[in-house]
C-alpha positions in Angstrom: 330.0 61.6 20.6 333.6 61.2 21.6 335.8 58.8 19.4 338.4 56.7 21.3 341.2 54.8 19.6 341.6 51.8 21.9 344.7 49.4 21.8 342.4 46.6 20.5 341.4 48.6 17.5 345.0 49.3 16.7 345.8 45.6 16.9 343.0 44.7 14.6 344.2 47.1 12.0 347.6 45.5 12.1 346.1 42.0 12.0 344.1 42.9 8.9 347.3 44.0 7.1 349.2 40.8 8.2 346.2 38.4 7.5 346.3 39.0 3.8 349.2 36.6 3.6 347.7 33.8 5.8 345.9 30.5 4.8 342.1 30.3 4.7 341.7 28.6 8.1 344.0 31.0 9.8 342.2 33.8 8.1 338.9 32.5 9.4 340.2 32.4 12.9 341.7 35.8 12.5 338.5 37.2 11.2 336.7 35.7 14.2 339.2 37.2 16.6 338.9 40.6 14.8 335.1 40.5 15.2 335.5 39.7 18.8 338.0 42.6 19.2 335.6 44.9 17.3 332.8 43.8 19.6 335.0 44.6 22.6 335.9 47.9 21.0 332.2 48.9 20.6 331.6 47.9 24.2 334.5 50.0 25.3 333.2 52.9 23.3 329.8 52.5 24.9 331.4 52.3 28.4 333.4 55.5 27.5 330.3 57.3 26.3 328.6 56.4 29.5 331.5 57.7 31.5 331.3 60.9 29.4 327.6 61.2 30.2 328.2 60.6 33.9 330.9 63.3 33.8 328.6 65.7 32.2 325.9 64.9 34.8 328.5 65.4 37.5 329.5 68.8 36.1 325.8 69.8 36.0 325.3 68.6 39.5 328.3 70.6 40.7 327.0 73.7 38.9 323.5 73.2 40.4 325.1 72.6 43.9 327.1 75.9 43.6 324.0 77.7 42.6 322.0 76.3 45.5 324.8 77.1 47.9 324.9 80.7 46.7 321.1 81.0 47.2 321.3 79.4 50.6 324.1 81.9 51.6 322.0 84.7 50.2 318.9 83.5 52.2 321.0 83.2 55.4 322.3 86.7 54.9 318.8 88.0 54.3 317.5 86.2 57.4 320.3 87.7 59.5 319.5 91.2 58.2 315.7 90.6 58.9 316.6 89.6 62.5 318.4 92.9 62.9 315.3 94.7 61.5 313.0 92.8 63.8 315.2 93.6 66.8 315.3 97.3 65.8 311.5 97.3 65.5 311.2 95.6 68.9 313.4 98.2 70.6 311.3 101.0 68.8 308.1 99.4 70.0 309.4 99.3 73.6 310.5 103.0 73.3 307.0 103.9 72.0 305.3 102.1 74.8 307.5 103.9 77.3 306.6 107.2 75.7 302.9 106.4 75.8 303.3 105.6 79.5 305.0 109.0 79.9 302.2 110.7 78.0 299.6 109.3 80.3 301.7 110.6 83.3 302.2 114.0 81.6 298.5 114.3 80.8 297.6 113.5 84.5 300.0 116.4 85.5 299.0 118.8 82.8 295.1 118.7 83.1 295.0 120.4 86.5 297.4 123.1 85.2 295.1 123.7 82.2 292.1 123.9 84.5 293.9 126.5 86.6 294.8 128.5 83.5 291.1 128.7 82.6 290.2 129.7 86.1 292.9 132.4 86.1 291.7 133.7 82.8 288.1 133.8 84.1 289.2 135.8 87.2 291.1 138.2 85.0 288.1 138.9 82.8 285.9 139.5 85.8 288.5 142.0 87.2 289.0 143.6 83.8 287.1 146.4 82.1 283.6 145.0 81.2 284.0 145.1 77.4 282.7 142.4 75.1 281.8 140.4 78.1 279.4 138.1 76.3 282.0 137.1 73.8 284.8 136.7 76.4 282.6 134.7 78.7 281.4 132.4 75.9 285.2 131.8 75.0 285.8 130.7 78.7 282.7 128.4 78.6 284.0 126.8 75.4 287.3 126.1 77.1 285.7 124.3 80.0 283.6 122.3 77.6 286.7 121.3 75.7 288.4 120.2 78.9 285.4 117.9 79.7 285.2 116.4 76.2 287.2 113.2 76.0 287.3 113.5 72.2 289.5 116.7 72.4 293.2 115.7 72.8 295.1 117.5 75.5 297.3 119.2 72.9 294.2 120.8 71.3 293.0 121.8 74.7 296.3 123.5 75.4 296.2 125.2 71.9 292.7 126.6 72.6 293.6 128.0 76.0 296.8 129.7 74.5 294.7 131.2 71.7 292.3 132.6 74.4 295.2 134.2 76.3 296.5 135.7 73.1 293.2 137.3 72.3 293.2 138.8 75.8 296.7 140.1 75.3 295.7 141.6 71.9 292.9 143.6 73.7 295.6 145.4 75.6 297.5 146.5 72.5 294.7 147.9 70.4 292.0 150.5 70.4 288.5 149.7 69.2 285.0 151.3 69.2 281.6 149.8 68.7 278.0 150.9 69.2 276.1 149.8 72.3 272.9 150.5 74.1 273.2 151.3 77.8 270.7 152.5 80.5 271.3 156.1 81.4 269.0 157.8 83.9 266.4 155.0 83.5 266.2 155.1 79.7 268.1 153.2 77.0 270.6 155.3 75.0 272.8 154.4 72.1 276.4 155.4 72.6 279.8 154.8 71.0 282.0 152.6 73.2 285.7 153.1 73.1 288.4 150.9 74.5 291.9 152.4 75.1 293.7 149.0 75.2 293.3 148.3 78.9 293.9 151.8 80.0 290.2 152.9 79.9 286.8 152.0 78.8 284.6 155.0 77.9 281.5 155.9 76.0 280.1 159.0 74.3 276.7 159.6 73.0 276.4 160.9 69.4 275.1 164.2 70.7 278.0 164.4 73.2 275.4 164.8 76.0 276.5 161.8 77.8 280.1 160.7 78.4 281.5 158.4 81.1 284.3 156.1 82.0 284.0 152.7 83.8 285.5 152.8 87.3 286.9 149.5 88.5 286.8 150.4 92.1 283.1 151.1 92.2 282.3 148.8 89.3 280.1 151.5 87.8 280.1 154.2 85.1 281.3 157.6 86.2 280.6 160.7 84.2 283.7 162.4 82.8 284.6 166.1 82.7 283.4 168.0 79.6 287.1 168.6 78.7 287.5 164.9 77.9 284.5 164.7 75.5 286.4 166.2 72.5 289.3 163.8 73.1 286.9 160.8 73.3 285.2 161.9 70.2 288.6 162.2 68.4 289.6 158.8 69.7 286.5 157.2 68.3 287.2 158.7 64.9 290.8 157.3 65.0 289.4 153.8 65.9 286.9 154.0 63.1 289.6 155.1 60.6 288.0 158.4 59.7 290.9 160.5 60.9 294.7 160.1 61.3 296.1 158.5 64.5 297.4 161.0 67.1 298.2 161.3 70.8 295.0 160.7 72.8 294.2 161.6 76.3 291.7 159.6 78.4 290.7 159.2 82.0 292.1 155.9 83.4 292.2 153.7 86.5 294.6 151.0 87.7 293.9 147.4 87.1 294.2 145.1 90.1 293.6 141.3 89.9 293.1 139.4 93.0 294.8 136.0 93.2 
């Protein structure tokens, strides 16, 4: 509590000192005046205390107002920032929508191209040497099924077609051999097939009695000269890994693919 020395209180103290020498009646009047002054002083102190309380309340309200003002400014700043974020997201959404529309357009243009790629691959296989026909034909059929399946994305369709093309390219860079049963002179005979990349497809029976190459022009097997049998046998060993690689000689024909 704040103590205030008012002019009335100072006057009362001076009166008390002077009253010691006054008569009884004057002293009574003085005492009454002093009591009245004391009462006024107490009331003044109460008023001052109320003023002090109001001042404290004002200070608290000012502090609270400043705090609210800072929060309001922070909220306004956050709101402006969020407006920028929303605007950025709106532009991004518009961009994505535009890209989706372009994807539909690209898909409409790409699908015919992919179908043509499959048709070209099929034509190539038919014109190529007849090796692993079942496997290669099944691959083409799988590609057509993928193109007709709405659950297969166009990106996956493209990937599958490219993989098929890569496999066909790989056939032209390798040599391979595998056992097969073919009809020779009306009877089934087990032979070793040998593929020289795409240079030639030949076969040789284990007893070396039968040896032939596939002729593209006539689409049939043509017997090879006996001088090639040893080379073919050696080539089969190289493909099987039972001998070291070396220069090989083989009968070959040109590959023509009609467009």
